[in-house]
Steps between C-alpha positions, in 0.01 A plus 500: 500500500531814710838674513560759770789737438622649829698811421611822657471841334727601211587136425387473137196300608278678247731400216481140619121528508512635143705196399231265626232714336650407162417133558175356369459270801524756783285783626689764702367700794674814626528526881152369582549554875604865477163648601474255790850606612424873474171471687651288776822695558405857409827528308522802271573449133459737201214287366334422834156653435478367144589150616248498784227626266565254219630179661349234721640523854336186641754221531255210493323615184834571330608143568164370376559682169838328461354160567221560249743571217537213258836597351848501649544812714811710550437715806749782548519603867701735712596275790379749762148459361493182709421720801172390655463187284527133580706236325226249422404638153864487388583143591440372147690785330840492337708768674759715324702753701654795316778669698737792442790671676343746749743777403343511155148460634532784752646741244220426253211480747577830673413681176139397567482476881696756702568292811495130414480251785602138534137401446495693171802308371348156570816308594364384835173391342687312230717323757206407723309363202799307371532344845134402483560337162787302650301395805206382290701355209337742257689529170695823467767663288714806576611724212731801510338778299830648381606163366160471334567827316852398396410141409128506424467186291704290742291612796167478320588146397589427862162631616317300233688184597401557862136540393520200265382705202688543171698817448358719223718741304217754508569554870809704411314794344177697506349807340601831663234676703250399768311172519132446591608307810694794645379621837381855564848582634671437165521869407707562813733201484516336156664765281811293431326178410250691284793652311651158437424236241647205684792376701753622248405860577731689739230691684421250774759565771824672584780246490753655738475461877532843662503585866173627640479847654608512864146554628409151377801322649296373797234361265768331289657347811160360596411337168835399349552197730155373399587545133819299555299216654266504201802487269604170658193342338583605145 
């Protein structure tokens, strides 16, 4: 089985990847399409040069590596990494969408990227891919990341039920610190999850919705309607 997690930034996707890394029957892969995305788009990220130097950027050979893996795979993606790809390699995947209120995402993401764009936040990519899942009858599940933090066992059980695998209690916790599967960008983005020891830890996300600064009001107006459409599929 191949599971593709389609997330946006600052959505607790790394913590969910860590949950699946605790299982004996899954291998996890951290944003395998990131180098392909960076090379194709020219987007600037703090880890850009490290990623391009250390990761495979060829889409076809990346897909070949997935298909050659004998174990269950949990592939954590940012949804905008779909840029420049085609849907054929994903037609036999199980698709999980991780969404979050854009007010929280914008406030968190701007600490790392000064002027985030709609493409950075991934809502449009998530919506387009969800539509493709619907059109092709591909199995999918939508999860709200804040609800995942508040009710981790309930949501992890829901994900496991969707995947037709048993829930394992070990998915609720992990050892603090980095994991071998972390991408080269971990030192820029993963401080909170590295400080945590599981879903009971409070470090993952701010819980209160706060208004975004005025300069991001146009961006919020662009992405919030898409987020609301995604919410309808929860």
